[in-house]
Short mmCIF file of the C-alpha atoms (twelve columns), coordinates in Angstrom:
data_MODEL
# 
_entry.id   MODEL 
# 
loop_
_atom_site.group_PDB 
_atom_site.id 
_atom_site.type_symbol 
_atom_site.label_atom_id 
_atom_site.label_alt_id 
_atom_site.label_comp_id 
_atom_site.label_asym_id 
_atom_site.label_seq_id 
_atom_site.Cartn_x 
_atom_site.Cartn_y 
_atom_site.Cartn_z 
_atom_site.pdbx_PDB_model_num 
ATOM 1   C CA . MET A 1   -8.089  16.316  -24.432 1 
ATOM 2   C CA . VAL A 2   -7.149  12.934  -23.331 1 
ATOM 3   C CA . ARG A 3   -5.124  12.511  -20.112 1 
ATOM 4   C CA . ARG A 4   -3.831  9.386   -20.023 1 
ATOM 5   C CA . CYS A 5   -4.959  6.374   -21.669 1 
ATOM 6   C CA . VAL A 6   -4.490  2.752   -20.092 1 
ATOM 7   C CA . SER A 7   -4.824  -0.634  -22.440 1 
ATOM 8   C CA . GLN A 8   -3.254  -3.962  -20.922 1 
ATOM 9   C CA . ALA A 9   -3.707  -5.105  -25.109 1 
ATOM 10  C CA . LEU A 10  -0.556  -5.779  -27.228 1 
ATOM 11  C CA . ALA A 11  -0.717  -3.438  -30.487 1 
ATOM 12  C CA . TYR A 12  -0.600  -6.397  -33.174 1 
ATOM 13  C CA . TYR A 13  -3.676  -6.942  -31.919 1 
ATOM 14  C CA . PRO A 14  -5.588  -4.296  -33.733 1 
ATOM 15  C CA . VAL A 15  -9.289  -5.067  -31.994 1 
ATOM 16  C CA . LEU A 16  -8.464  -5.720  -29.209 1 
ATOM 17  C CA . SER A 17  -6.216  -2.656  -28.592 1 
ATOM 18  C CA . GLU A 18  -9.395  -0.122  -28.665 1 
ATOM 19  C CA . GLN A 19  -9.816  -1.523  -24.770 1 
ATOM 20  C CA . GLY A 20  -8.858  -0.106  -21.923 1 
ATOM 21  C CA . VAL A 21  -9.142  3.278   -19.450 1 
ATOM 22  C CA . CYS A 22  -8.832  6.714   -21.124 1 
ATOM 23  C CA . TYR A 23  -8.719  9.328   -17.727 1 
ATOM 24  C CA . LYS A 24  -9.756  12.513  -19.522 1 
ATOM 25  C CA . GLU A 25  -10.096 15.930  -18.449 1 
ATOM 26  C CA . ASN A 26  -11.972 17.420  -15.307 1 
ATOM 27  C CA . GLY A 27  -11.935 13.693  -14.001 1 
ATOM 28  C CA . VAL A 28  -14.139 12.085  -17.228 1 
ATOM 29  C CA . VAL A 29  -13.234 8.454   -16.905 1 
ATOM 30  C CA . GLU A 30  -13.785 6.519   -20.105 1 
ATOM 31  C CA . VAL A 31  -13.769 2.719   -20.168 1 
ATOM 32  C CA . LYS A 32  -14.310 0.440   -23.555 1 
ATOM 33  C CA . LEU A 33  -14.791 -3.011  -23.205 1 
ATOM 34  C CA . HIS A 34  -15.137 -5.582  -25.678 1 
ATOM 35  C CA . LEU A 35  -17.716 -8.354  -23.909 1 
ATOM 36  C CA . PRO A 36  -19.094 -12.023 -25.061 1 
ATOM 37  C CA . VAL A 37  -21.251 -11.656 -27.594 1 
ATOM 38  C CA . THR A 38  -24.080 -13.243 -25.240 1 
ATOM 39  C CA . THR A 39  -23.770 -10.023 -22.727 1 
ATOM 40  C CA . ARG A 40  -27.201 -8.723  -21.991 1 
ATOM 41  C CA . LYS A 41  -25.963 -5.779  -19.443 1 
ATOM 42  C CA . ALA A 42  -22.498 -4.830  -17.934 1 
ATOM 43  C CA . CYS A 43  -21.480 -2.088  -15.506 1 
ATOM 44  C CA . ILE A 44  -18.221 -0.808  -13.765 1 
ATOM 45  C CA . LYS A 45  -19.112 -0.952  -9.860  1 
ATOM 46  C CA . LEU A 46  -16.540 1.011   -7.560  1 
ATOM 47  C CA . MET A 47  -15.785 0.540   -3.784  1 
ATOM 48  C CA . ASP A 48  -17.741 2.820   -2.781  1 
ATOM 49  C CA . GLY A 49  -20.760 0.324   -4.118  1 
ATOM 50  C CA . LEU A 50  -21.889 2.823   -7.270  1 
ATOM 51  C CA . GLU A 51  -22.036 1.799   -10.565 1 
ATOM 52  C CA . TYR A 52  -21.706 3.351   -14.117 1 
ATOM 53  C CA . ALA A 53  -23.078 1.614   -16.564 1 
ATOM 54  C CA . LEU A 54  -21.930 0.634   -19.804 1 
ATOM 55  C CA . GLU A 55  -23.336 0.280   -23.053 1 
ATOM 56  C CA . LYS A 56  -22.950 -1.389  -26.227 1 
ATOM 57  C CA . ASN A 57  -22.470 0.612   -29.168 1 
ATOM 58  C CA . GLU A 58  -22.954 -0.772  -33.428 1 
ATOM 59  C CA . GLN A 59  -19.208 -1.948  -32.910 1 
ATOM 60  C CA . GLY A 60  -20.477 -3.791  -30.312 1 
ATOM 61  C CA . VAL A 61  -17.710 -2.524  -28.151 1 
ATOM 62  C CA . TRP A 62  -19.400 -1.944  -24.813 1 
ATOM 63  C CA . ILE A 63  -18.495 1.948   -23.573 1 
ATOM 64  C CA . GLY A 64  -18.837 3.706   -20.063 1 
ATOM 65  C CA . VAL A 65  -18.232 7.371   -19.404 1 
ATOM 66  C CA . PHE A 66  -18.194 8.653   -16.085 1 
ATOM 67  C CA . GLN A 67  -17.211 11.087  -13.310 1 
ATOM 68  C CA . PRO A 68  -15.775 9.255   -10.347 1 
ATOM 69  C CA . ALA A 69  -14.074 10.553  -6.644  1 
ATOM 70  C CA . MET A 70  -10.633 11.486  -7.504  1 
ATOM 71  C CA . GLY A 71  -7.596  8.934   -7.067  1 
ATOM 72  C CA . PHE A 72  -7.709  5.551   -6.554  1 
ATOM 73  C CA . SER A 73  -10.538 2.688   -6.493  1 
ATOM 74  C CA . TYR A 74  -10.996 -1.042  -7.424  1 
ATOM 75  C CA . ALA A 75  -13.298 -0.887  -10.278 1 
ATOM 76  C CA . ASP A 76  -15.471 -4.492  -10.496 1 
ATOM 77  C CA . VAL A 77  -16.399 -5.396  -14.325 1 
ATOM 78  C CA . MET A 78  -19.952 -6.351  -13.680 1 
ATOM 79  C CA . VAL A 79  -21.156 -8.714  -16.777 1 
ATOM 80  C CA . ASP A 80  -24.711 -9.941  -15.961 1 
ATOM 81  C CA . GLY A 81  -24.518 -9.652  -12.684 1 
ATOM 82  C CA . GLU A 82  -20.985 -11.793 -12.177 1 
ATOM 83  C CA . VAL A 83  -17.674 -10.076 -11.654 1 
ATOM 84  C CA . VAL A 84  -15.512 -10.623 -14.869 1 
ATOM 85  C CA . LEU A 85  -11.690 -9.511  -14.531 1 
ATOM 86  C CA . SER A 86  -10.778 -7.671  -17.695 1 
ATOM 87  C CA . PRO A 87  -7.481  -7.852  -18.762 1 
ATOM 88  C CA . TYR A 88  -7.606  -4.596  -20.606 1 
ATOM 89  C CA . LEU A 89  -8.002  -2.473  -17.526 1 
ATOM 90  C CA . PRO A 90  -5.438  -2.341  -14.953 1 
ATOM 91  C CA . ILE A 91  -4.983  -5.409  -12.604 1 
ATOM 92  C CA . GLY A 92  -4.129  -5.210  -8.868  1 
ATOM 93  C CA . PHE A 93  -4.322  -7.675  -5.717  1 
ATOM 94  C CA . GLY A 94  -6.789  -6.334  -3.305  1 
ATOM 95  C CA . ALA A 95  -9.640  -8.051  -1.358  1 
ATOM 96  C CA . SER A 96  -8.154  -11.161 -1.493  1 
ATOM 97  C CA . ARG A 97  -8.189  -11.684 -5.304  1 
ATOM 98  C CA . PRO A 98  -6.874  -10.096 -8.831  1 
ATOM 99  C CA . ILE A 99  -9.053  -7.171  -9.405  1 
ATOM 100 C CA . ASN A 100 -9.423  -4.509  -11.486 1 
ATOM 101 C CA . TYR A 101 -8.783  -0.726  -10.613 1 
ATOM 102 C CA . ILE A 102 -8.813  2.630   -12.368 1 
ATOM 103 C CA . ASP A 103 -6.817  5.642   -10.770 1 
ATOM 104 C CA . VAL A 104 -8.053  9.337   -11.898 1 
ATOM 105 C CA . PRO A 105 -5.654  11.410  -11.982 1 
ATOM 106 C CA . GLY A 106 -6.479  14.948  -10.016 1 
ATOM 107 C CA . GLU A 107 -4.570  18.228  -8.891  1 
ATOM 108 C CA . GLY A 108 -2.484  17.612  -6.184  1 
ATOM 109 C CA . ASP A 109 -1.213  13.879  -6.766  1 
ATOM 110 C CA . ALA A 110 1.783   14.416  -8.965  1 
ATOM 111 C CA . PHE A 111 3.522   13.369  -6.367  1 
ATOM 112 C CA . TYR A 112 2.934   9.833   -6.526  1 
ATOM 113 C CA . GLN A 113 2.219   9.840   -10.773 1 
ATOM 114 C CA . PRO A 114 4.725   7.872   -13.088 1 
ATOM 115 C CA . TYR A 115 8.231   9.142   -12.937 1 
ATOM 116 C CA . THR A 116 10.551  10.410  -15.889 1 
ATOM 117 C CA . GLY A 117 13.611  11.587  -13.677 1 
ATOM 118 C CA . LYS A 118 16.249  8.642   -11.909 1 
ATOM 119 C CA . SER A 119 14.099  6.286   -10.868 1 
ATOM 120 C CA . GLY A 120 14.413  3.365   -8.648  1 
ATOM 121 C CA . THR A 121 14.305  -0.546  -8.942  1 
ATOM 122 C CA . VAL A 122 11.554  -2.889  -7.996  1 
ATOM 123 C CA . VAL A 123 12.713  -6.013  -6.953  1 
ATOM 124 C CA . GLN A 124 11.779  -9.912  -6.087  1 
ATOM 125 C CA . HIS A 125 13.467  -12.504 -3.992  1 
ATOM 126 C CA . TYR A 126 12.422  -15.300 -2.595  1 
ATOM 127 C CA . PHE A 127 13.298  -17.129 0.690   1 
ATOM 128 C CA . VAL A 128 12.376  -20.222 2.843   1 
ATOM 129 C CA . SER A 129 10.966  -19.619 5.905   1 
ATOM 130 C CA . SER A 130 12.129  -21.366 9.210   1 
ATOM 131 C CA . LEU A 131 8.483   -20.251 10.685  1 
ATOM 132 C CA . THR A 132 5.801   -21.474 8.238   1 
ATOM 133 C CA . GLY A 133 8.250   -23.737 6.383   1 
ATOM 134 C CA . GLU A 134 6.698   -22.728 2.691   1 
ATOM 135 C CA . LEU A 135 8.850   -20.710 -0.037  1 
ATOM 136 C CA . GLU A 136 8.097   -17.077 0.914   1 
ATOM 137 C CA . THR A 137 8.729   -14.147 -1.289  1 
ATOM 138 C CA . CYS A 138 9.224   -9.827  -1.118  1 
ATOM 139 C CA . LEU A 139 9.836   -6.941  -3.248  1 
ATOM 140 C CA . VAL A 140 12.432  -4.370  -2.479  1 
ATOM 141 C CA . TYR A 141 13.003  -0.935  -3.580  1 
ATOM 142 C CA . GLN A 142 16.172  0.083   -4.754  1 
ATOM 143 C CA . PRO A 143 16.862  3.599   -4.797  1 
ATOM 144 C CA . PRO A 144 18.095  5.219   -7.793  1 
ATOM 145 C CA . GLU A 145 21.994  4.703   -8.615  1 
ATOM 146 C CA . PHE A 146 21.688  1.813   -5.937  1 
ATOM 147 C CA . ASP A 147 25.316  0.746   -5.513  1 
ATOM 148 C CA . ALA A 148 25.191  -2.811  -3.940  1 
ATOM 149 C CA . ASN A 149 28.608  -1.981  -1.608  1 
ATOM 150 C CA . PHE A 150 26.731  0.867   0.071   1 
ATOM 151 C CA . ALA A 151 24.995  0.362   3.406   1 
ATOM 152 C CA . TYR A 152 21.635  1.739   3.283   1 
ATOM 153 C CA . PRO A 153 18.901  2.149   5.813   1 
ATOM 154 C CA . VAL A 154 15.763  -0.299  5.706   1 
ATOM 155 C CA . LEU A 155 11.811  0.710   5.858   1 
ATOM 156 C CA . TYR A 156 9.731   -3.042  6.325   1 
ATOM 157 C CA . LEU A 157 6.462   -1.513  4.632   1 
ATOM 158 C CA . GLN A 158 3.043   -3.491  5.042   1 
ATOM 159 C CA . HIS A 159 -0.289  -3.557  2.683   1 
ATOM 160 C CA . GLY A 160 -3.708  -4.316  4.516   1 
ATOM 161 C CA . LEU A 161 -6.199  -7.131  4.962   1 
ATOM 162 C CA . GLY A 162 -6.981  -9.121  1.132   1 
ATOM 163 C CA . GLU A 163 -3.851  -7.984  -0.280  1 
ATOM 164 C CA . ASN A 164 -0.259  -8.654  -1.026  1 
ATOM 165 C CA . GLU A 165 3.778   -7.938  -1.546  1 
ATOM 166 C CA . THR A 166 2.389   -6.122  -4.927  1 
ATOM 167 C CA . GLY A 167 -0.143  -3.903  -3.183  1 
ATOM 168 C CA . TRP A 168 2.503   -0.699  -2.614  1 
ATOM 169 C CA . VAL A 169 3.990   -0.849  -5.554  1 
ATOM 170 C CA . HIS A 170 0.752   -1.275  -7.850  1 
ATOM 171 C CA . GLN A 171 -1.894  0.814   -5.845  1 
ATOM 172 C CA . GLY A 172 0.254   2.543   -3.842  1 
ATOM 173 C CA . ARG A 173 3.171   4.077   -6.165  1 
ATOM 174 C CA . ALA A 174 5.264   3.857   -3.461  1 
ATOM 175 C CA . ASN A 175 8.705   3.958   -5.643  1 
ATOM 176 C CA . TYR A 176 7.297   6.791   -7.691  1 
ATOM 177 C CA . ILE A 177 6.992   8.653   -4.041  1 
ATOM 178 C CA . LEU A 178 10.261  7.957   -2.969  1 
ATOM 179 C CA . ASP A 179 11.962  8.117   -6.660  1 
ATOM 180 C CA . ARG A 180 10.439  11.954  -6.206  1 
ATOM 181 C CA . LEU A 181 11.605  12.382  -2.541  1 
ATOM 182 C CA . ILE A 182 14.898  11.066  -2.995  1 
ATOM 183 C CA . GLU A 183 15.521  13.375  -6.221  1 
ATOM 184 C CA . ASP A 184 14.914  16.349  -4.261  1 
ATOM 185 C CA . GLY A 185 16.581  15.866  -1.150  1 
ATOM 186 C CA . LYS A 186 13.695  15.299  1.384   1 
ATOM 187 C CA . ALA A 187 13.856  11.046  2.007   1 
ATOM 188 C CA . GLU A 188 17.445  9.714   2.592   1 
ATOM 189 C CA . GLU A 189 18.360  6.865   0.077   1 
ATOM 190 C CA . MET A 190 16.909  3.536   1.489   1 
ATOM 191 C CA . LEU A 191 15.781  0.134   0.698   1 
ATOM 192 C CA . VAL A 192 11.926  -0.261  1.291   1 
ATOM 193 C CA . VAL A 193 11.009  -4.035  1.943   1 
ATOM 194 C CA . MET A 194 7.160   -5.287  0.956   1 
ATOM 195 C CA . CYS A 195 6.019   -8.388  2.185   1 
ATOM 196 C CA . SER A 196 2.762   -10.742 1.941   1 
ATOM 197 C CA . GLY A 197 1.394   -9.978  5.404   1 
ATOM 198 C CA . MET A 198 -1.225  -13.034 5.112   1 
ATOM 199 C CA . VAL A 199 0.734   -15.519 6.031   1 
ATOM 200 C CA . GLN A 200 -0.557  -19.434 5.633   1 
ATOM 201 C CA . MET A 201 -0.133  -21.532 8.506   1 
ATOM 202 C CA . GLY A 202 -1.057  -25.128 8.024   1 
ATOM 203 C CA . GLY A 203 -3.207  -23.934 4.603   1 
ATOM 204 C CA . GLU A 204 -4.961  -21.330 6.943   1 
ATOM 205 C CA . PHE A 205 -4.629  -17.450 7.209   1 
ATOM 206 C CA . ASP A 206 -2.894  -15.894 10.543  1 
ATOM 207 C CA . TYR A 207 -3.681  -12.392 10.376  1 
ATOM 208 C CA . ALA A 208 -1.348  -11.966 13.746  1 
ATOM 209 C CA . ILE A 209 1.678   -14.238 12.368  1 
ATOM 210 C CA . PHE A 210 3.308   -11.509 9.945   1 
ATOM 211 C CA . PRO A 211 5.382   -9.699  12.993  1 
ATOM 212 C CA . GLN A 212 7.119   -13.187 14.005  1 
ATOM 213 C CA . LEU A 213 7.475   -13.986 10.427  1 
ATOM 214 C CA . LEU A 214 9.345   -10.626 9.940   1 
ATOM 215 C CA . VAL A 215 11.797  -10.951 12.643  1 
ATOM 216 C CA . GLN A 216 12.440  -14.580 12.378  1 
ATOM 217 C CA . ASP A 217 12.862  -14.414 9.031   1 
ATOM 218 C CA . VAL A 218 12.292  -11.363 7.162   1 
ATOM 219 C CA . ILE A 219 15.148  -9.197  8.239   1 
ATOM 220 C CA . PRO A 220 17.626  -11.637 8.597   1 
ATOM 221 C CA . PHE A 221 16.822  -12.816 4.709   1 
ATOM 222 C CA . VAL A 222 17.650  -9.185  3.829   1 
ATOM 223 C CA . GLU A 223 21.036  -8.263  5.854   1 
ATOM 224 C CA . ARG A 224 22.361  -11.652 4.178   1 
ATOM 225 C CA . THR A 225 21.207  -10.418 0.913   1 
ATOM 226 C CA . TYR A 226 21.716  -6.954  1.292   1 
ATOM 227 C CA . LYS A 227 24.332  -4.813  3.016   1 
ATOM 228 C CA . VAL A 228 22.482  -2.514  5.079   1 
ATOM 229 C CA . LYS A 229 22.814  -0.462  7.779   1 
ATOM 230 C CA . THR A 230 21.503  -2.808  10.922  1 
ATOM 231 C CA . ASP A 231 20.980  -0.985  14.052  1 
ATOM 232 C CA . LYS A 232 17.746  0.173   15.216  1 
ATOM 233 C CA . TRP A 233 18.132  3.924   13.851  1 
ATOM 234 C CA . HIS A 234 18.525  2.744   10.627  1 
ATOM 235 C CA . ARG A 235 15.527  0.247   10.677  1 
ATOM 236 C CA . ALA A 236 11.885  1.697   10.562  1 
ATOM 237 C CA . MET A 237 8.530   0.026   9.838   1 
ATOM 238 C CA . ALA A 238 5.230   1.054   8.626   1 
ATOM 239 C CA . GLY A 239 2.031   -0.304  7.326   1 
ATOM 240 C CA . LEU A 240 -1.720  0.441   6.346   1 
ATOM 241 C CA . SER A 241 -4.797  -0.811  7.988   1 
ATOM 242 C CA . MET A 242 -4.121  -4.541  9.240   1 
ATOM 243 C CA . GLY A 243 -0.233  -3.214  8.479   1 
ATOM 244 C CA . SER A 244 0.103   -0.747  10.667  1 
ATOM 245 C CA . MET A 245 -1.425  -3.375  13.618  1 
ATOM 246 C CA . HIS A 246 1.468   -5.527  12.252  1 
ATOM 247 C CA . THR A 247 3.328   -2.323  12.784  1 
ATOM 248 C CA . SER A 248 2.505   -1.172  16.240  1 
ATOM 249 C CA . MET A 249 2.928   -5.072  17.183  1 
ATOM 250 C CA . ALA A 250 6.630   -5.699  16.015  1 
ATOM 251 C CA . THR A 251 7.864   -2.218  16.890  1 
ATOM 252 C CA . MET A 252 6.354   -1.801  20.374  1 
ATOM 253 C CA . THR A 253 7.502   -5.633  20.979  1 
ATOM 254 C CA . HIS A 254 10.878  -4.898  19.678  1 
ATOM 255 C CA . PRO A 255 11.782  -1.634  20.400  1 
ATOM 256 C CA . GLU A 256 15.379  -3.282  20.332  1 
ATOM 257 C CA . LEU A 257 14.960  -3.980  16.582  1 
ATOM 258 C CA . PHE A 258 12.835  -0.459  15.440  1 
ATOM 259 C CA . GLY A 259 13.349  3.321   15.793  1 
ATOM 260 C CA . TYR A 260 10.772  4.635   13.498  1 
ATOM 261 C CA . ALA A 261 7.119   3.810   12.997  1 
ATOM 262 C CA . GLY A 262 4.610   4.283   11.134  1 
ATOM 263 C CA . LEU A 263 0.813   3.852   11.307  1 
ATOM 264 C CA . PHE A 264 -1.599  4.622   8.326   1 
ATOM 265 C CA . SER A 265 -4.990  4.195   9.154   1 
ATOM 266 C CA . GLY A 266 -2.998  3.792   12.411  1 
ATOM 267 C CA . PHE A 267 -4.496  0.898   14.803  1 
ATOM 268 C CA . LEU A 268 -2.535  0.574   18.081  1 
ATOM 269 C CA . ARG A 269 -4.666  -2.651  18.926  1 
ATOM 270 C CA . TYR A 270 -5.020  -5.661  17.167  1 
ATOM 271 C CA . ILE A 271 -8.487  -5.855  16.728  1 
ATOM 272 C CA . TRP A 272 -8.953  -9.165  16.213  1 
ATOM 273 C CA . HIS A 273 -7.685  -10.309 19.684  1 
ATOM 274 C CA . ASP A 274 -8.077  -9.765  23.347  1 
ATOM 275 C CA . GLU A 275 -4.707  -9.869  24.257  1 
ATOM 276 C CA . GLN A 276 -2.485  -7.160  23.586  1 
ATOM 277 C CA . PRO A 277 0.956   -7.744  25.240  1 
ATOM 278 C CA . HIS A 278 2.526   -5.053  22.772  1 
ATOM 279 C CA . LEU A 279 0.469   -2.312  24.315  1 
ATOM 280 C CA . ALA A 280 3.015   -3.048  27.753  1 
ATOM 281 C CA . ALA A 281 4.919   -0.326  25.601  1 
ATOM 282 C CA . LEU A 282 2.919   2.237   26.833  1 
ATOM 283 C CA . ASP A 283 3.197   1.928   30.101  1 
ATOM 284 C CA . ASP A 284 6.189   4.325   30.441  1 
ATOM 285 C CA . PRO A 285 5.808   7.211   28.606  1 
ATOM 286 C CA . GLY A 286 9.493   8.437   29.202  1 
ATOM 287 C CA . LYS A 287 10.969  5.287   27.914  1 
ATOM 288 C CA . PHE A 288 8.338   5.260   24.733  1 
ATOM 289 C CA . ALA A 289 9.536   8.878   23.613  1 
ATOM 290 C CA . ALA A 290 13.249  7.496   23.704  1 
ATOM 291 C CA . ASP A 291 12.577  4.527   22.215  1 
ATOM 292 C CA . TYR A 292 11.313  5.907   18.602  1 
ATOM 293 C CA . ARG A 293 12.530  8.800   17.494  1 
ATOM 294 C CA . VAL A 294 9.425   9.157   15.061  1 
ATOM 295 C CA . PHE A 295 5.715   7.117   16.115  1 
ATOM 296 C CA . PHE A 296 3.347   8.617   13.258  1 
ATOM 297 C CA . ARG A 297 0.095   7.795   13.679  1 
ATOM 298 C CA . ALA A 298 -1.987  9.104   9.951   1 
ATOM 299 C CA . MET A 299 -5.381  8.259   8.663   1 
ATOM 300 C CA . GLY A 300 -8.560  9.965   6.538   1 
ATOM 301 C CA . GLU A 301 -11.293 12.350  8.122   1 
ATOM 302 C CA . GLU A 302 -14.398 9.783   6.952   1 
ATOM 303 C CA . ASP A 303 -12.508 6.970   7.494   1 
ATOM 304 C CA . GLN A 304 -14.898 3.860   8.303   1 
ATOM 305 C CA . PHE A 305 -12.554 2.577   11.213  1 
ATOM 306 C CA . PHE A 306 -12.659 6.006   13.251  1 
ATOM 307 C CA . LYS A 307 -13.933 4.952   16.209  1 
ATOM 308 C CA . TRP A 308 -11.073 2.498   16.495  1 
ATOM 309 C CA . PHE A 309 -8.346  5.449   16.137  1 
ATOM 310 C CA . ALA A 310 -10.280 7.819   18.453  1 
ATOM 311 C CA . GLU A 311 -10.204 4.626   21.229  1 
ATOM 312 C CA . ASP A 312 -6.493  4.760   20.619  1 
ATOM 313 C CA . ASP A 313 -6.119  8.394   21.159  1 
ATOM 314 C CA . ALA A 314 -7.774  7.923   24.482  1 
ATOM 315 C CA . ILE A 315 -5.297  5.257   25.679  1 
ATOM 316 C CA . LEU A 316 -2.476  7.124   24.000  1 
ATOM 317 C CA . GLU A 317 -3.717  10.546  26.052  1 
ATOM 318 C CA . GLU A 318 -4.341  8.475   29.218  1 
ATOM 319 C CA . LYS A 319 -1.018  6.397   29.345  1 
ATOM 320 C CA . GLY A 320 0.956   10.415  28.459  1 
ATOM 321 C CA . VAL A 321 2.496   9.063   25.260  1 
ATOM 322 C CA . SER A 322 2.745   11.648  23.065  1 
ATOM 323 C CA . VAL A 323 2.813   10.187  18.933  1 
ATOM 324 C CA . THR A 324 3.046   12.221  15.888  1 
ATOM 325 C CA . ARG A 325 -0.642  12.563  14.072  1 
ATOM 326 C CA . ARG A 326 -2.195  13.558  10.810  1 
ATOM 327 C CA . LEU A 327 -5.003  13.444  9.323   1 
ATOM 328 C CA . TYR A 328 -5.950  13.801  5.980   1 
ATOM 329 C CA . PRO A 329 -9.281  14.674  3.840   1 
ATOM 330 C CA . GLY A 330 -10.579 10.878  2.635   1 
ATOM 331 C CA . GLY A 331 -11.653 7.457   3.990   1 
ATOM 332 C CA . HIS A 332 -10.039 4.229   4.461   1 
ATOM 333 C CA . GLY A 333 -8.335  3.941   0.724   1 
ATOM 334 C CA . TRP A 334 -4.937  4.566   -0.771  1 
ATOM 335 C CA . GLN A 335 -5.681  8.463   -1.914  1 
ATOM 336 C CA . VAL A 336 -5.284  8.636   2.301   1 
ATOM 337 C CA . TRP A 337 -2.085  6.168   2.388   1 
ATOM 338 C CA . ARG A 338 -0.300  7.705   -0.324  1 
ATOM 339 C CA . GLN A 339 -0.287  10.956  1.290   1 
ATOM 340 C CA . CYS A 340 0.725   9.173   4.719   1 
ATOM 341 C CA . LEU A 341 3.356   7.433   3.162   1 
ATOM 342 C CA . ARG A 342 4.683   10.749  1.675   1 
ATOM 343 C CA . ASP A 343 4.983   12.660  4.743   1 
ATOM 344 C CA . PHE A 344 6.641   9.930   7.324   1 
ATOM 345 C CA . LEU A 345 9.517   9.332   4.441   1 
ATOM 346 C CA . PRO A 346 10.954  12.399  4.959   1 
ATOM 347 C CA . LEU A 347 10.895  12.106  8.740   1 
ATOM 348 C CA . ILE A 348 13.188  8.568   8.799   1 
ATOM 349 C CA . PHE A 349 16.680  7.897   9.180   1 
ATOM 350 C CA . LYS A 350 17.833  11.534  9.886   1 
ATOM 351 C CA . GLU A 351 20.721  11.970  12.126  1 
ATOM 352 C CA . GLU A 352 20.467  13.297  15.162  1 
# 
């Protein structure tokens, strides 16, 4: 029995609507694509390096049936050795480009699947940055039954290297995760603000500047646009991979602004710079404990950066600083980061 089929073709194109991906029982995936008539060889290449061949049938449709790992994976359509972006497979933004992906349903993943209960809304805003001088954008999750006159707490939630503000919605399913948690009474109603951390200055990416953009432009914009609570105990930040570096830098530099921090694939240090001024926050364990009600670090057991995390663990131990630390099966990917978010959200904005 087919569990779910996804096609981005419109129904009034009867031939094209045959294209897409079907997720079947037991994790089997079926891909059907129309490719140029000159195509000699085609395959689906996943981010783990595995390739799955597509074969052309008598009707000229290229078909592949395979069984990858459960969960999310970027998936390049390779046509005669070249990457082709297919409009008939799901599209996100990763690896610094629009990219196809597959998301294989499996046991234990109901927490991030499309939700049929009360649903929040994701809206897009634009603002001119005083830092970059450019028009910037952010996405804001509004909870179910959003009330513009109610003052909400705010979580600033960041993506990783090569992604953008859409990542936590398209790939992370943050809105579905939060919808369920709110409906079940496990998380507080909140706004979630998602920005692009790939900030450009003078036409070049500056990977370290987002915390400054956040404090100088994003937070003031959100607090002008929405009625929100503005004390530190109602402001949190979290991020994955590069976003965890941004979270460490912002929250540890500005403990007066943030009462909660979530580091998913959690770097304490900014690994691309030698200078780490934000780590001075670790020099006073007592103050650190008072500054943050939750400081959450979590990662996959097979994460490719685990050596860095172990070194960060040693720094915390040497400084005598205690944080919440969790491990999940998996590597440096969305299947782990979704679980991180699921477990972080119920911890924040609890009245003490």
